[in-house]
PDB file of N, CA, C and O in Angstrom:
ATOM      1  N   MET A   1       0.824  -1.182   0.000  1.00  0.00           N
ATOM      2  CA  MET A   1       0.000   0.000   0.000  1.00  0.00           C
ATOM      3  C   MET A   1       0.866   1.242   0.000  1.00  0.00           C
ATOM      4  O   MET A   1       2.016   1.211   0.438  1.00  0.00           O
ATOM      5  N   GLY A   2       0.311   2.327  -0.490  1.00  0.00           N
ATOM      6  CA  GLY A   2       1.043   3.587  -0.508  1.00  0.00           C
ATOM      7  C   GLY A   2       1.127   4.205   0.873  1.00  0.00           C
ATOM      8  O   GLY A   2       0.483   3.748   1.818  1.00  0.00           O
ATOM      9  N   ALA A   3       1.910   5.224   0.969  1.00  0.00           N
ATOM     10  CA  ALA A   3       2.107   5.902   2.251  1.00  0.00           C
ATOM     11  C   ALA A   3       1.072   6.998   2.393  1.00  0.00           C
ATOM     12  O   ALA A   3       1.354   8.158   2.092  1.00  0.00           O
ATOM     13  N   GLU A   4      -0.124   6.650   2.849  1.00  0.00           N
ATOM     14  CA  GLU A   4      -1.158   7.658   3.035  1.00  0.00           C
ATOM     15  C   GLU A   4      -0.753   8.595   4.160  1.00  0.00           C
ATOM     16  O   GLU A   4       0.002   8.220   5.057  1.00  0.00           O
ATOM     17  N   HIS A   5      -1.262   9.810   4.103  1.00  0.00           N
ATOM     18  CA  HIS A   5      -0.912  10.818   5.097  1.00  0.00           C
ATOM     19  C   HIS A   5      -1.747  10.627   6.346  1.00  0.00           C
ATOM     20  O   HIS A   5      -2.976  10.623   6.284  1.00  0.00           O
ATOM     21  N   ARG A   6      -1.097  10.471   7.456  1.00  0.00           N
ATOM     22  CA  ARG A   6      -1.774  10.377   8.734  1.00  0.00           C
ATOM     23  C   ARG A   6      -1.731  11.742   9.403  1.00  0.00           C
ATOM     24  O   ARG A   6      -0.845  12.538   9.092  1.00  0.00           O
ATOM     25  N   PRO A   7      -2.665  12.043  10.319  1.00  0.00           N
ATOM     26  CA  PRO A   7      -2.723  13.381  10.899  1.00  0.00           C
ATOM     27  C   PRO A   7      -1.395  13.887  11.470  1.00  0.00           C
ATOM     28  O   PRO A   7      -1.141  15.090  11.417  1.00  0.00           O
ATOM     29  N   GLY A   8      -0.557  13.032  12.001  1.00  0.00           N
ATOM     30  CA  GLY A   8       0.698  13.487  12.580  1.00  0.00           C
ATOM     31  C   GLY A   8       1.805  13.702  11.570  1.00  0.00           C
ATOM     32  O   GLY A   8       2.833  14.291  11.905  1.00  0.00           O
ATOM     33  N   ASP A   9       1.624  13.234  10.324  1.00  0.00           N
ATOM     34  CA  ASP A   9       2.677  13.341   9.310  1.00  0.00           C
ATOM     35  C   ASP A   9       2.905  14.783   8.861  1.00  0.00           C
ATOM     36  O   ASP A   9       4.047  15.237   8.786  1.00  0.00           O
ATOM     37  N   ARG A  10       1.845  15.489   8.569  1.00  0.00           N
ATOM     38  CA  ARG A  10       1.874  16.881   8.141  1.00  0.00           C
ATOM     39  C   ARG A  10       2.901  17.184   7.056  1.00  0.00           C
ATOM     40  O   ARG A  10       3.816  17.975   7.284  1.00  0.00           O
ATOM     41  N   PRO A  11       2.770  16.571   5.879  1.00  0.00           N
ATOM     42  CA  PRO A  11       3.715  16.882   4.813  1.00  0.00           C
ATOM     43  C   PRO A  11       3.587  18.328   4.333  1.00  0.00           C
ATOM     44  O   PRO A  11       4.560  18.916   3.862  1.00  0.00           O
ATOM     45  N   ILE A  12       2.394  18.895   4.453  1.00  0.00           N
ATOM     46  CA  ILE A  12       2.158  20.295   4.105  1.00  0.00           C
ATOM     47  C   ILE A  12       1.306  20.882   5.229  1.00  0.00           C
ATOM     48  O   ILE A  12       0.187  20.424   5.460  1.00  0.00           O
ATOM     49  N   LEU A  13       1.808  21.857   5.905  1.00  0.00           N
ATOM     50  CA  LEU A  13       1.087  22.450   7.031  1.00  0.00           C
ATOM     51  C   LEU A  13      -0.179  23.159   6.567  1.00  0.00           C
ATOM     52  O   LEU A  13      -0.170  23.881   5.571  1.00  0.00           O
ATOM     53  N   GLY A  14      -1.257  22.946   7.296  1.00  0.00           N
ATOM     54  CA  GLY A  14      -2.506  23.636   7.032  1.00  0.00           C
ATOM     55  C   GLY A  14      -3.309  23.113   5.863  1.00  0.00           C
ATOM     56  O   GLY A  14      -4.276  23.761   5.462  1.00  0.00           O
ATOM     57  N   ARG A  15      -2.960  21.979   5.300  1.00  0.00           N
ATOM     58  CA  ARG A  15      -3.678  21.447   4.142  1.00  0.00           C
ATOM     59  C   ARG A  15      -4.296  20.089   4.444  1.00  0.00           C
ATOM     60  O   ARG A  15      -4.449  19.260   3.546  1.00  0.00           O
ATOM     61  N   GLU A  16      -4.648  19.860   5.698  1.00  0.00           N
ATOM     62  CA  GLU A  16      -5.185  18.565   6.109  1.00  0.00           C
ATOM     63  C   GLU A  16      -6.446  18.201   5.336  1.00  0.00           C
ATOM     64  O   GLU A  16      -6.623  17.043   4.957  1.00  0.00           O
ATOM     65  N   HIS A  17      -7.324  19.170   5.097  1.00  0.00           N
ATOM     66  CA  HIS A  17      -8.578  18.913   4.387  1.00  0.00           C
ATOM     67  C   HIS A  17      -8.299  18.437   2.955  1.00  0.00           C
ATOM     68  O   HIS A  17      -8.887  17.461   2.491  1.00  0.00           O
ATOM     69  N   GLU A  18      -7.402  19.133   2.270  1.00  0.00           N
ATOM     70  CA  GLU A  18      -7.064  18.761   0.898  1.00  0.00           C
ATOM     71  C   GLU A  18      -6.372  17.404   0.850  1.00  0.00           C
ATOM     72  O   GLU A  18      -6.662  16.589  -0.027  1.00  0.00           O
ATOM     73  N   LEU A  19      -5.455  17.157   1.792  1.00  0.00           N
ATOM     74  CA  LEU A  19      -4.754  15.870   1.831  1.00  0.00           C
ATOM     75  C   LEU A  19      -5.713  14.724   2.132  1.00  0.00           C
ATOM     76  O   LEU A  19      -5.556  13.625   1.600  1.00  0.00           O
ATOM     77  N   ALA A  20      -6.701  14.975   2.978  1.00  0.00           N
ATOM     78  CA  ALA A  20      -7.702  13.949   3.278  1.00  0.00           C
ATOM     79  C   ALA A  20      -8.526  13.622   2.028  1.00  0.00           C
ATOM     80  O   ALA A  20      -8.842  12.458   1.783  1.00  0.00           O
ATOM     81  N   ALA A  21      -8.871  14.641   1.240  1.00  0.00           N
ATOM     82  CA  ALA A  21      -9.620  14.402  -0.001  1.00  0.00           C
ATOM     83  C   ALA A  21      -8.782  13.595  -0.986  1.00  0.00           C
ATOM     84  O   ALA A  21      -9.296  12.686  -1.638  1.00  0.00           O
ATOM     85  N   ILE A  22      -7.501  13.920  -1.099  1.00  0.00           N
ATOM     86  CA  ILE A  22      -6.603  13.185  -1.992  1.00  0.00           C
ATOM     87  C   ILE A  22      -6.478  11.739  -1.527  1.00  0.00           C
ATOM     88  O   ILE A  22      -6.583  10.817  -2.336  1.00  0.00           O
ATOM     89  N   ASP A  23      -6.256  11.535  -0.241  1.00  0.00           N
ATOM     90  CA  ASP A  23      -6.113  10.181   0.284  1.00  0.00           C
ATOM     91  C   ASP A  23      -7.395   9.374   0.118  1.00  0.00           C
ATOM     92  O   ASP A  23      -7.345   8.172  -0.145  1.00  0.00           O
ATOM     93  N   GLY A  24      -8.548  10.034   0.273  1.00  0.00           N
ATOM     94  CA  GLY A  24      -9.823   9.347   0.060  1.00  0.00           C
ATOM     95  C   GLY A  24      -9.978   8.885  -1.373  1.00  0.00           C
ATOM     96  O   GLY A  24     -10.462   7.781  -1.625  1.00  0.00           O
ATOM     97  N   LEU A  25      -9.571   9.724  -2.318  1.00  0.00           N
ATOM     98  CA  LEU A  25      -9.652   9.347  -3.726  1.00  0.00           C
ATOM     99  C   LEU A  25      -8.707   8.188  -4.032  1.00  0.00           C
ATOM    100  O   LEU A  25      -9.077   7.256  -4.745  1.00  0.00           O
ATOM    101  N   ILE A  26      -7.496   8.244  -3.496  1.00  0.00           N
ATOM    102  CA  ILE A  26      -6.529   7.164  -3.730  1.00  0.00           C
ATOM    103  C   ILE A  26      -7.023   5.859  -3.112  1.00  0.00           C
ATOM    104  O   ILE A  26      -6.855   4.793  -3.706  1.00  0.00           O
ATOM    105  N   SER A  27      -7.623   5.928  -1.942  1.00  0.00           N
ATOM    106  CA  SER A  27      -8.187   4.731  -1.312  1.00  0.00           C
ATOM    107  C   SER A  27      -9.296   4.138  -2.170  1.00  0.00           C
ATOM    108  O   SER A  27      -9.400   2.918  -2.292  1.00  0.00           O
ATOM    109  N   SER A  28     -10.122   4.991  -2.762  1.00  0.00           N
ATOM    110  CA  SER A  28     -11.193   4.516  -3.642  1.00  0.00           C
ATOM    111  C   SER A  28     -10.625   3.815  -4.864  1.00  0.00           C
ATOM    112  O   SER A  28     -11.150   2.789  -5.297  1.00  0.00           O
ATOM    113  N   VAL A  29      -9.560   4.361  -5.418  1.00  0.00           N
ATOM    114  CA  VAL A  29      -8.928   3.734  -6.588  1.00  0.00           C
ATOM    115  C   VAL A  29      -8.395   2.357  -6.219  1.00  0.00           C
ATOM    116  O   VAL A  29      -8.519   1.412  -6.999  1.00  0.00           O
ATOM    117  N   ARG A  30      -7.805   2.238  -5.039  1.00  0.00           N
ATOM    118  CA  ARG A  30      -7.292   0.934  -4.602  1.00  0.00           C
ATOM    119  C   ARG A  30      -8.415  -0.091  -4.451  1.00  0.00           C
ATOM    120  O   ARG A  30      -8.176  -1.292  -4.575  1.00  0.00           O
ATOM    121  N   ARG A  31      -9.630   0.371  -4.185  1.00  0.00           N
ATOM    122  CA  ARG A  31     -10.770  -0.537  -4.059  1.00  0.00           C
ATOM    123  C   ARG A  31     -11.434  -0.794  -5.409  1.00  0.00           C
ATOM    124  O   ARG A  31     -12.464  -1.465  -5.474  1.00  0.00           O
ATOM    125  N   GLY A  32     -10.853  -0.268  -6.487  1.00  0.00           N
ATOM    126  CA  GLY A  32     -11.381  -0.506  -7.817  1.00  0.00           C
ATOM    127  C   GLY A  32     -12.376   0.521  -8.313  1.00  0.00           C
ATOM    128  O   GLY A  32     -12.991   0.327  -9.361  1.00  0.00           O
ATOM    129  N   LEU A  33     -12.544   1.601  -7.589  1.00  0.00           N
ATOM    130  CA  LEU A  33     -13.460   2.658  -7.998  1.00  0.00           C
ATOM    131  C   LEU A  33     -12.706   3.745  -8.743  1.00  0.00           C
ATOM    132  O   LEU A  33     -11.491   3.869  -8.595  1.00  0.00           O
ATOM    133  N   GLY A  34     -13.395   4.513  -9.524  1.00  0.00           N
ATOM    134  CA  GLY A  34     -12.785   5.639 -10.224  1.00  0.00           C
ATOM    135  C   GLY A  34     -13.128   6.939  -9.527  1.00  0.00           C
ATOM    136  O   GLY A  34     -13.891   6.955  -8.561  1.00  0.00           O
ATOM    137  N   GLY A  35     -12.577   7.997 -10.007  1.00  0.00           N
ATOM    138  CA  GLY A  35     -12.878   9.291  -9.435  1.00  0.00           C
ATOM    139  C   GLY A  35     -12.021  10.363 -10.070  1.00  0.00           C
ATOM    140  O   GLY A  35     -11.149  10.076 -10.891  1.00  0.00           O
ATOM    141  N   ALA A  36     -12.274  11.595  -9.687  1.00  0.00           N
ATOM    142  CA  ALA A  36     -11.504  12.722 -10.195  1.00  0.00           C
ATOM    143  C   ALA A  36     -11.429  13.775  -9.100  1.00  0.00           C
ATOM    144  O   ALA A  36     -12.296  13.865  -8.231  1.00  0.00           O
ATOM    145  N   LEU A  37     -10.394  14.548  -9.167  1.00  0.00           N
ATOM    146  CA  LEU A  37     -10.194  15.641  -8.218  1.00  0.00           C
ATOM    147  C   LEU A  37      -9.618  16.809  -8.990  1.00  0.00           C
ATOM    148  O   LEU A  37      -8.648  16.646  -9.731  1.00  0.00           O
ATOM    149  N   VAL A  38     -10.197  17.975  -8.828  1.00  0.00           N
ATOM    150  CA  VAL A  38      -9.716  19.168  -9.521  1.00  0.00           C
ATOM    151  C   VAL A  38      -9.007  20.047  -8.510  1.00  0.00           C
ATOM    152  O   VAL A  38      -9.582  20.415  -7.486  1.00  0.00           O
ATOM    153  N   LEU A  39      -7.750  20.387  -8.799  1.00  0.00           N
ATOM    154  CA  LEU A  39      -6.997  21.350  -7.994  1.00  0.00           C
ATOM    155  C   LEU A  39      -6.960  22.643  -8.787  1.00  0.00           C
ATOM    156  O   LEU A  39      -6.457  22.689  -9.909  1.00  0.00           O
ATOM    157  N   ARG A  40      -7.499  23.689  -8.188  1.00  0.00           N
ATOM    158  CA  ARG A  40      -7.620  24.951  -8.905  1.00  0.00           C
ATOM    159  C   ARG A  40      -7.262  26.070  -7.953  1.00  0.00           C
ATOM    160  O   ARG A  40      -7.628  26.036  -6.778  1.00  0.00           O
ATOM    161  N   GLY A  41      -6.552  27.057  -8.452  1.00  0.00           N
ATOM    162  CA  GLY A  41      -6.218  28.197  -7.625  1.00  0.00           C
ATOM    163  C   GLY A  41      -5.119  29.042  -8.234  1.00  0.00           C
ATOM    164  O   GLY A  41      -4.557  28.710  -9.278  1.00  0.00           O
ATOM    165  N   GLU A  42      -4.830  30.128  -7.568  1.00  0.00           N
ATOM    166  CA  GLU A  42      -3.809  31.058  -8.038  1.00  0.00           C
ATOM    167  C   GLU A  42      -2.427  30.422  -7.997  1.00  0.00           C
ATOM    168  O   GLU A  42      -2.197  29.445  -7.285  1.00  0.00           O
ATOM    169  N   ALA A  43      -1.531  30.981  -8.758  1.00  0.00           N
ATOM    170  CA  ALA A  43      -0.147  30.501  -8.779  1.00  0.00           C
ATOM    171  C   ALA A  43       0.479  30.653  -7.396  1.00  0.00           C
ATOM    172  O   ALA A  43       0.286  31.664  -6.721  1.00  0.00           O
ATOM    173  N   GLY A  44       1.225  29.642  -6.991  1.00  0.00           N
ATOM    174  CA  GLY A  44       1.973  29.718  -5.745  1.00  0.00           C
ATOM    175  C   GLY A  44       1.239  29.297  -4.490  1.00  0.00           C
ATOM    176  O   GLY A  44       1.768  29.484  -3.395  1.00  0.00           O
ATOM    177  N   ILE A  45       0.035  28.732  -4.599  1.00  0.00           N
ATOM    178  CA  ILE A  45      -0.693  28.367  -3.387  1.00  0.00           C
ATOM    179  C   ILE A  45      -0.463  26.922  -2.957  1.00  0.00           C
ATOM    180  O   ILE A  45      -0.990  26.488  -1.933  1.00  0.00           O
ATOM    181  N   GLY A  46       0.330  26.168  -3.744  1.00  0.00           N
ATOM    182  CA  GLY A  46       0.674  24.817  -3.320  1.00  0.00           C
ATOM    183  C   GLY A  46       0.021  23.689  -4.077  1.00  0.00           C
ATOM    184  O   GLY A  46       0.000  22.556  -3.596  1.00  0.00           O
ATOM    185  N   LYS A  47      -0.516  23.969  -5.258  1.00  0.00           N
ATOM    186  CA  LYS A  47      -1.144  22.899  -6.046  1.00  0.00           C
ATOM    187  C   LYS A  47      -0.129  21.818  -6.416  1.00  0.00           C
ATOM    188  O   LYS A  47      -0.419  20.628  -6.299  1.00  0.00           O
ATOM    189  N   SER A  48       1.041  22.223  -6.853  1.00  0.00           N
ATOM    190  CA  SER A  48       2.071  21.248  -7.232  1.00  0.00           C
ATOM    191  C   SER A  48       2.543  20.443  -6.029  1.00  0.00           C
ATOM    192  O   SER A  48       2.831  19.253  -6.157  1.00  0.00           O
ATOM    193  N   ALA A  49       2.625  21.072  -4.872  1.00  0.00           N
ATOM    194  CA  ALA A  49       3.022  20.355  -3.657  1.00  0.00           C
ATOM    195  C   ALA A  49       1.975  19.307  -3.289  1.00  0.00           C
ATOM    196  O   ALA A  49       2.326  18.200  -2.881  1.00  0.00           O
ATOM    197  N   LEU A  50       0.699  19.645  -3.429  1.00  0.00           N
ATOM    198  CA  LEU A  50      -0.362  18.672  -3.165  1.00  0.00           C
ATOM    199  C   LEU A  50      -0.301  17.515  -4.158  1.00  0.00           C
ATOM    200  O   LEU A  50      -0.504  16.362  -3.779  1.00  0.00           O
ATOM    201  N   LEU A  51      -0.027  17.814  -5.415  1.00  0.00           N
ATOM    202  CA  LEU A  51       0.092  16.750  -6.412  1.00  0.00           C
ATOM    203  C   LEU A  51       1.297  15.863  -6.118  1.00  0.00           C
ATOM    204  O   LEU A  51       1.244  14.653  -6.336  1.00  0.00           O
ATOM    205  N   GLY A  52       2.380  16.454  -5.625  1.00  0.00           N
ATOM    206  CA  GLY A  52       3.542  15.665  -5.232  1.00  0.00           C
ATOM    207  C   GLY A  52       3.217  14.718  -4.097  1.00  0.00           C
ATOM    208  O   GLY A  52       3.653  13.567  -4.100  1.00  0.00           O
ATOM    209  N   CYS A  53       2.453  15.194  -3.125  1.00  0.00           N
ATOM    210  CA  CYS A  53       2.018  14.326  -2.023  1.00  0.00           C
ATOM    211  C   CYS A  53       1.113  13.214  -2.539  1.00  0.00           C
ATOM    212  O   CYS A  53       1.188  12.077  -2.072  1.00  0.00           O
ATOM    213  N   ALA A  54       0.257  13.547  -3.504  1.00  0.00           N
ATOM    214  CA  ALA A  54      -0.627  12.526  -4.079  1.00  0.00           C
ATOM    215  C   ALA A  54       0.187  11.451  -4.784  1.00  0.00           C
ATOM    216  O   ALA A  54      -0.089  10.261  -4.627  1.00  0.00           O
ATOM    217  N   ALA A  55       1.179  11.856  -5.553  1.00  0.00           N
ATOM    218  CA  ALA A  55       2.017  10.879  -6.255  1.00  0.00           C
ATOM    219  C   ALA A  55       2.765   9.995  -5.276  1.00  0.00           C
ATOM    220  O   ALA A  55       2.913   8.796  -5.513  1.00  0.00           O
ATOM    221  N   THR A  56       3.237  10.566  -4.188  1.00  0.00           N
ATOM    222  CA  THR A  56       3.937   9.789  -3.160  1.00  0.00           C
ATOM    223  C   THR A  56       2.985   8.802  -2.504  1.00  0.00           C
ATOM    224  O   THR A  56       3.347   7.649  -2.273  1.00  0.00           O
ATOM    225  N   SER A  57       1.771   9.246  -2.204  1.00  0.00           N
ATOM    226  CA  SER A  57       0.788   8.371  -1.575  1.00  0.00           C
ATOM    227  C   SER A  57       0.364   7.235  -2.487  1.00  0.00           C
ATOM    228  O   SER A  57      -0.003   6.157  -2.019  1.00  0.00           O
ATOM    229  N   ALA A  58       0.415   7.477  -3.787  1.00  0.00           N
ATOM    230  CA  ALA A  58      -0.031   6.478  -4.755  1.00  0.00           C
ATOM    231  C   ALA A  58       1.150   5.766  -5.405  1.00  0.00           C
ATOM    232  O   ALA A  58       1.063   5.337  -6.555  1.00  0.00           O
ATOM    233  N   ASN A  59       2.247   5.641  -4.672  1.00  0.00           N
ATOM    234  CA  ASN A  59       3.458   5.064  -5.267  1.00  0.00           C
ATOM    235  C   ASN A  59       3.280   3.610  -5.701  1.00  0.00           C
ATOM    236  O   ASN A  59       4.078   3.104  -6.490  1.00  0.00           O
ATOM    237  N   ASP A  60       2.260   2.939  -5.206  1.00  0.00           N
ATOM    238  CA  ASP A  60       2.002   1.557  -5.622  1.00  0.00           C
ATOM    239  C   ASP A  60       1.057   1.477  -6.815  1.00  0.00           C
ATOM    240  O   ASP A  60       0.789   0.386  -7.318  1.00  0.00           O
ATOM    241  N   LEU A  61       0.555   2.609  -7.267  1.00  0.00           N
ATOM    242  CA  LEU A  61      -0.352   2.672  -8.414  1.00  0.00           C
ATOM    243  C   LEU A  61       0.400   3.231  -9.615  1.00  0.00           C
ATOM    244  O   LEU A  61       1.483   3.796  -9.461  1.00  0.00           O
ATOM    245  N   GLY A  62      -0.151   3.083 -10.782  1.00  0.00           N
ATOM    246  CA  GLY A  62       0.457   3.669 -11.975  1.00  0.00           C
ATOM    247  C   GLY A  62       0.154   5.147 -12.048  1.00  0.00           C
ATOM    248  O   GLY A  62      -0.994   5.529 -12.277  1.00  0.00           O
ATOM    249  N   VAL A  63       1.146   5.981 -11.860  1.00  0.00           N
ATOM    250  CA  VAL A  63       0.971   7.430 -11.910  1.00  0.00           C
ATOM    251  C   VAL A  63       1.653   7.943 -13.168  1.00  0.00           C
ATOM    252  O   VAL A  63       2.843   7.710 -13.380  1.00  0.00           O
ATOM    253  N   VAL A  64       0.882   8.650 -14.009  1.00  0.00           N
ATOM    254  CA  VAL A  64       1.419   9.215 -15.246  1.00  0.00           C
ATOM    255  C   VAL A  64       1.275  10.738 -15.149  1.00  0.00           C
ATOM    256  O   VAL A  64       0.165  11.263 -15.241  1.00  0.00           O
ATOM    257  N   PRO A  65       2.387  11.439 -14.963  1.00  0.00           N
ATOM    258  CA  PRO A  65       2.286  12.900 -14.843  1.00  0.00           C
ATOM    259  C   PRO A  65       2.121  13.577 -16.200  1.00  0.00           C
ATOM    260  O   PRO A  65       2.760  13.192 -17.179  1.00  0.00           O
ATOM    261  N   ILE A  66       1.262  14.584 -16.248  1.00  0.00           N
ATOM    262  CA  ILE A  66       1.133  15.436 -17.428  1.00  0.00           C
ATOM    263  C   ILE A  66       1.118  16.874 -16.937  1.00  0.00           C
ATOM    264  O   ILE A  66       0.923  17.129 -15.748  1.00  0.00           O
ATOM    265  N   LEU A  67       1.321  17.803 -17.844  1.00  0.00           N
ATOM    266  CA  LEU A  67       1.421  19.206 -17.481  1.00  0.00           C
ATOM    267  C   LEU A  67       0.378  19.995 -18.255  1.00  0.00           C
ATOM    268  O   LEU A  67       0.335  19.948 -19.485  1.00  0.00           O
ATOM    269  N   GLY A  68      -0.452  20.712 -17.536  1.00  0.00           N
ATOM    270  CA  GLY A  68      -1.415  21.584 -18.184  1.00  0.00           C
ATOM    271  C   GLY A  68      -0.772  22.923 -18.483  1.00  0.00           C
ATOM    272  O   GLY A  68      -0.163  23.534 -17.605  1.00  0.00           O
ATOM    273  N   VAL A  69      -0.903  23.379 -19.713  1.00  0.00           N
ATOM    274  CA  VAL A  69      -0.299  24.635 -20.134  1.00  0.00           C
ATOM    275  C   VAL A  69      -1.406  25.573 -20.588  1.00  0.00           C
ATOM    276  O   VAL A  69      -2.241  25.214 -21.419  1.00  0.00           O
ATOM    277  N   ARG A  70      -1.401  26.773 -20.033  1.00  0.00           N
ATOM    278  CA  ARG A  70      -2.464  27.730 -20.333  1.00  0.00           C
ATOM    279  C   ARG A  70      -2.611  27.964 -21.842  1.00  0.00           C
ATOM    280  O   ARG A  70      -3.729  28.110 -22.336  1.00  0.00           O
ATOM    281  N   SER A  71      -1.504  27.999 -22.566  1.00  0.00           N
ATOM    282  CA  SER A  71      -1.589  28.282 -24.005  1.00  0.00           C
ATOM    283  C   SER A  71      -2.281  27.165 -24.780  1.00  0.00           C
ATOM    284  O   SER A  71      -2.676  27.369 -25.928  1.00  0.00           O
ATOM    285  N   GLU A  72      -2.435  25.980 -24.169  1.00  0.00           N
ATOM    286  CA  GLU A  72      -3.103  24.863 -24.844  1.00  0.00           C
ATOM    287  C   GLU A  72      -4.577  24.742 -24.469  1.00  0.00           C
ATOM    288  O   GLU A  72      -5.241  23.785 -24.867  1.00  0.00           O
ATOM    289  N   MET A  73      -5.087  25.699 -23.710  1.00  0.00           N
ATOM    290  CA  MET A  73      -6.483  25.622 -23.271  1.00  0.00           C
ATOM    291  C   MET A  73      -7.455  25.547 -24.444  1.00  0.00           C
ATOM    292  O   MET A  73      -8.487  24.884 -24.349  1.00  0.00           O
ATOM    293  N   SER A  74      -7.138  26.213 -25.539  1.00  0.00           N
ATOM    294  CA  SER A  74      -8.063  26.225 -26.669  1.00  0.00           C
ATOM    295  C   SER A  74      -7.921  24.989 -27.560  1.00  0.00           C
ATOM    296  O   SER A  74      -8.735  24.783 -28.460  1.00  0.00           O
ATOM    297  N   LEU A  75      -6.913  24.179 -27.323  1.00  0.00           N
ATOM    298  CA  LEU A  75      -6.711  22.968 -28.117  1.00  0.00           C
ATOM    299  C   LEU A  75      -7.480  21.808 -27.494  1.00  0.00           C
ATOM    300  O   LEU A  75      -7.197  21.396 -26.369  1.00  0.00           O
ATOM    301  N   GLY A  76      -8.434  21.298 -28.222  1.00  0.00           N
ATOM    302  CA  GLY A  76      -9.213  20.182 -27.713  1.00  0.00           C
ATOM    303  C   GLY A  76      -8.349  18.948 -27.490  1.00  0.00           C
ATOM    304  O   GLY A  76      -7.560  18.578 -28.360  1.00  0.00           O
ATOM    305  N   PHE A  77      -8.490  18.322 -26.358  1.00  0.00           N
ATOM    306  CA  PHE A  77      -7.824  17.061 -26.032  1.00  0.00           C
ATOM    307  C   PHE A  77      -6.300  17.161 -25.923  1.00  0.00           C
ATOM    308  O   PHE A  77      -5.616  16.149 -26.075  1.00  0.00           O
ATOM    309  N   ALA A  78      -5.748  18.357 -25.662  1.00  0.00           N
ATOM    310  CA  ALA A  78      -4.295  18.513 -25.543  1.00  0.00           C
ATOM    311  C   ALA A  78      -3.759  17.682 -24.383  1.00  0.00           C
ATOM    312  O   ALA A  78      -2.738  17.012 -24.536  1.00  0.00           O
ATOM    313  N   ALA A  79      -4.414  17.708 -23.238  1.00  0.00           N
ATOM    314  CA  ALA A  79      -3.953  16.925 -22.085  1.00  0.00           C
ATOM    315  C   ALA A  79      -4.094  15.437 -22.354  1.00  0.00           C
ATOM    316  O   ALA A  79      -3.233  14.658 -21.945  1.00  0.00           O
ATOM    317  N   LEU A  80      -5.146  15.029 -23.023  1.00  0.00           N
ATOM    318  CA  LEU A  80      -5.333  13.633 -23.368  1.00  0.00           C
ATOM    319  C   LEU A  80      -4.213  13.156 -24.295  1.00  0.00           C
ATOM    320  O   LEU A  80      -3.733  12.030 -24.166  1.00  0.00           O
ATOM    321  N   HIS A  81      -3.806  13.998 -25.212  1.00  0.00           N
ATOM    322  CA  HIS A  81      -2.695  13.669 -26.106  1.00  0.00           C
ATOM    323  C   HIS A  81      -1.421  13.464 -25.289  1.00  0.00           C
ATOM    324  O   HIS A  81      -0.689  12.502 -25.522  1.00  0.00           O
ATOM    325  N   GLN A  82      -1.148  14.356 -24.335  1.00  0.00           N
ATOM    326  CA  GLN A  82       0.024  14.197 -23.479  1.00  0.00           C
ATOM    327  C   GLN A  82      -0.037  12.913 -22.688  1.00  0.00           C
ATOM    328  O   GLN A  82       0.978  12.239 -22.512  1.00  0.00           O
ATOM    329  N   LEU A  83      -1.214  12.571 -22.213  1.00  0.00           N
ATOM    330  CA  LEU A  83      -1.376  11.371 -21.393  1.00  0.00           C
ATOM    331  C   LEU A  83      -1.144  10.090 -22.192  1.00  0.00           C
ATOM    332  O   LEU A  83      -0.477   9.171 -21.718  1.00  0.00           O
ATOM    333  N   LEU A  84      -1.690  10.034 -23.394  1.00  0.00           N
ATOM    334  CA  LEU A  84      -1.645   8.790 -24.185  1.00  0.00           C
ATOM    335  C   LEU A  84      -0.436   8.665 -25.088  1.00  0.00           C
ATOM    336  O   LEU A  84      -0.098   7.554 -25.497  1.00  0.00           O
ATOM    337  N   ASN A  85       0.230   9.769 -25.415  1.00  0.00           N
ATOM    338  CA  ASN A  85       1.346   9.720 -26.346  1.00  0.00           C
ATOM    339  C   ASN A  85       2.464   8.745 -25.936  1.00  0.00           C
ATOM    340  O   ASN A  85       2.976   8.041 -26.806  1.00  0.00           O
ATOM    341  N   PRO A  86       2.867   8.667 -24.659  1.00  0.00           N
ATOM    342  CA  PRO A  86       3.934   7.732 -24.298  1.00  0.00           C
ATOM    343  C   PRO A  86       3.545   6.262 -24.490  1.00  0.00           C
ATOM    344  O   PRO A  86       4.421   5.406 -24.612  1.00  0.00           O
ATOM    345  N   PHE A  87       2.261   5.965 -24.517  1.00  0.00           N
ATOM    346  CA  PHE A  87       1.819   4.590 -24.631  1.00  0.00           C
ATOM    347  C   PHE A  87       1.659   4.188 -26.068  1.00  0.00           C
ATOM    348  O   PHE A  87       1.289   3.049 -26.353  1.00  0.00           O
TER     349      PHE A  87
END
């Protein structure tokens, strides 16, 4: 199993609610369920740090990182292309 965040771990201070949501989603995936989580916010608020914690927690699952780029917002399926291209 992955290293889920326990209350005393505190990989990111003050983000317990977000980490709990991430861990809940990862737990659901381990049980064979699907799901999605949207991280949205201004630059510099810790979205990448939360995603790093998610990847660490899901180290036993297949994690494929992709990068969303603002200039590709108008291109349909740009992120899907990034996701599937290596395969």
